[in-house]
C-alpha positions in Angstrom: 0.5 10.3 30.6 -0.7 8.2 28.2 -2.7 11.1 26.8 0.3 13.4 27.1 2.3 11.0 25.0 -0.8 10.6 22.4 -0.7 14.8 22.2 3.1 15.2 21.5 2.6 12.1 18.6 -0.3 14.1 17.0 1.6 17.5 17.6 4.7 15.8 15.8 2.8 14.4 13.0 1.3 17.4 12.2 4.3 19.2 12.2 5.5 16.8 9.9 2.7 17.4 8.0 3.0 21.0 7.3 6.8 20.5 6.5 6.1 17.6 3.5 3.3 19.6 2.5 5.3 22.8 2.4 8.2 20.8 0.5 5.9 19.2 -1.9 4.2 23.0 -2.8 7.3 24.4 -3.8 8.7 21.2 -5.4 6.0 20.4 -8.0 3.2 23.2 -9.2 0.7 20.2 -9.7 0.9 18.8 -6.3 0.5 22.7 -4.8 -2.8 22.8 -6.4 -4.0 19.5 -5.1 -2.5 20.4 -1.4 -4.2 23.7 -1.8 -7.4 22.3 -2.9 -7.6 20.2 0.1 -6.7 21.8 3.3 -8.5 19.1 5.5 -6.5 16.2 3.9 -6.0 13.1 5.8 -3.3 11.2 3.9 -4.2 7.8 5.6 -8.1 8.0 6.1 -8.3 5.7 3.0 -6.8 2.9 5.2 -10.0 3.0 7.7 -11.5 1.4 4.9 -9.3 -1.6 5.1 -9.3 -4.6 7.4 -6.7 -4.3 10.1 -3.5 -5.4 8.7 0.2 -6.3 10.0 3.1 -6.8 7.6 2.0 -10.0 6.4 -1.9 -9.2 6.1 -0.7 -6.2 3.9 1.0 -8.5 1.7 -1.7 -11.0 1.7 -3.6 -8.2 0.6 -1.2 -7.1 -2.3 -0.8 -10.7 -3.5 -4.5 -11.5 -3.7 -4.8 -8.0 -5.8 -2.3 -9.0 -8.4 -4.3 -8.8 -11.9 -7.6 -8.1 -10.3 -9.8 -5.3 -10.0 -10.5 -3.5 -6.8 -14.2 -5.0 -6.5 -12.7 -8.3 -7.5 -10.0 -7.6 -4.9 -12.4 -7.0 -2.3 -14.5 -10.1 -3.1 -11.8 -12.2 -2.5 -10.4 -10.5 0.4 -14.2 -10.9 2.3 -13.8 -14.7 1.4 -10.6 -15.2 2.9 -11.7 -13.2 6.1 -14.6 -15.3 6.3 -12.6 -18.7 6.4 -10.7 -16.9 9.3 -13.4 -15.7 11.6 -13.8 -12.4 9.9 -10.0 -11.5 10.1 -7.1 -11.8 7.9 -5.2 -14.8 8.8 -1.5 -14.8 10.6 1.0 -17.0 8.8 0.4 -20.0 11.2 -3.3 -19.9 10.5 -2.9 -19.5 6.9 -0.7 -22.8 6.8 -3.3 -24.6 9.1 -6.0 -24.1 6.2 -6.4 -26.7 3.3 -4.8 -24.9 0.2 -8.1 -25.7 -1.5 -10.3 -23.7 0.8 -8.3 -20.7 -0.2 -8.4 -21.9 -4.0 -12.6 -21.7 -3.4 -12.3 -18.1 -1.8 -10.8 -17.2 -4.9 -6.8 -17.2 -4.9 -5.1 -18.8 -7.7 -2.8 -21.7 -7.1 -0.2 -19.4 -7.9 -0.8 -16.8 -5.1 -1.6 -19.4 -2.6 1.9 -21.0 -3.2 3.2 -17.7 -3.0 1.3 -16.7 0.3 2.3 -20.0 1.8 5.7 -19.7 1.4 5.7 -16.4 3.2 4.2 -17.8 5.8 6.4 -20.7 6.4 9.4 -18.5 6.1 7.7 -16.3 8.6 6.4 -19.3 11.2 10.0 -20.9 10.9 11.9 -18.3 11.4 13.7 -17.6 8.3 12.3 -14.3 8.4 11.5 -12.3 11.5 8.5 -10.0 11.2 10.1 -7.5 13.9 13.5 -7.2 12.0 11.8 -6.9 8.7 9.8 -4.0 10.3 13.2 -2.2 10.9 14.8 -2.8 7.6 15.6 -0.1 5.6 13.6 0.0 2.4 15.9 -1.4 0.1 17.0 -4.2 2.7 13.3 -5.0 3.2 12.6 -5.1 -0.4 15.5 -7.5 -0.9 14.3 -9.9 1.4 10.6 -10.3 0.6 11.4 -10.1 -3.3 13.7 -13.3 -3.0 10.1 -14.9 -2.6 8.6 -16.4 -6.2 5.3 -14.3 -6.6 6.2 -11.0 -4.5 7.6 -8.3 -6.7 8.7 -4.8 -6.1 5.2 -3.1 -6.4 3.6 -5.8 -3.8 6.3 -4.9 -1.1 5.8 -1.1 -1.9 2.3 -1.5 -1.3 2.6 -3.2 1.8 5.2 -0.6 3.0 2.6 2.2 2.5 0.0 0.6 4.0 1.5 -1.5 7.0 4.6 0.2 7.8 3.8 3.8 7.0 7.0 4.2 5.4 7.1 8.1 4.2 9.2 8.2 0.5 7.0 5.0 -1.2 5.6 5.2 -4.8 3.9 2.5 -7.0 4.7 3.2 -10.3 3.2 -0.3 -11.6 -0.4 0.5 -9.9 -2.6 1.4 -13.0 -5.0 3.6 -10.5 -1.8 5.7 -9.9 -0.7 5.7 -13.3 -4.0 6.9 -14.4 -4.1 9.8 -11.6 -0.7 10.8 -12.7 -2.2 11.0 -16.4 -5.2 13.2 -15.1 -3.3 15.4 -12.7 -0.5 16.5 -15.3 -2.8 16.5 -18.4 -0.9 13.8 -20.3 -2.3 12.5 -23.7 -0.7 9.1 -22.6 -0.7 6.9 -19.8 2.5 7.0 -18.4 4.9 4.1 -18.2 6.2 2.8 -14.8 9.7 5.0 -15.5 7.7 8.1 -16.5 5.7 7.6 -13.2 9.3 7.5 -11.5 10.6 10.3 -13.4 7.9 12.6 -12.2 8.3 11.2 -8.7 11.8 12.0 -8.4 10.8 15.6 -7.3 8.7 14.4 -4.6 11.5 12.8 -2.6 11.5 12.1 0.4 7.8 12.7 0.7 6.7 10.4 -2.3 4.4 8.6 0.0 2.2 11.8 0.8 2.4 12.7 -3.0 0.8 9.6 -3.7 -2.0 9.7 -1.4 -2.9 13.2 -2.8 -3.1 12.0 -6.5 -5.1 9.1 -5.6 -7.2 11.1 -3.5 -7.9 13.4 -6.6 -8.6 10.5 -8.9 -11.3 9.2 -6.9 -13.0 12.4 -6.5 -12.9 12.9 -10.3 -14.1 9.4 -10.6 -17.2 10.0 -7.9 -15.9 6.3 -6.4 -14.6 6.2 -2.6 -11.0 6.2 -1.9 -9.8 2.3 -2.2 -6.3 0.7 -1.3 -3.5 0.7 -4.5 -3.7 -2.4 -6.4 -1.2 -4.2 -8.9 -1.8 -4.6 -12.6 
């Protein structure tokens, strides 16, 4: 019966992708070209390159990557994993480690403070991980951005990676802004608001559109896909 359930889930996912791609083709000729050029595209394949992440892990990943290059983020993340036996820490695990060890791994004191604050709230019941997962996007955003050091783009990256939310765009992400510049043949790097304006026609499938743009950008650069990072 488990196999039948999985088959139904796969069929449902395939139907959703077909519907979303059809919508995006009609809504935006630039995306129509990107979609038609990639008939076998898997919008979540790049996530296989990341360690397994729950919501806290994805927020840790996003906070770690603030103001860092992809290479520097991966290096720091690997050192953090090494502190915890090769995996990203749960909130309680992070709180048990001497903050100085996290500093040695490459995190700034500001980022350590943010991650400990978040871990404390998840550990003492002020935040309930399961309740957070079920919140609408705007309510989840309000809950998490109340924590100093966690901004909208940090939350949106976690929504994309850990929660699979379908209508997420990251206008503050430098890689996405460069991808938009290339795909739409702009003579300038678009500001965050310009990315949002372009992305307005992608609703309610902004996550899928974002994945196509990332894929096109990395193909052009000749580098493997990587997770979005903040700037």
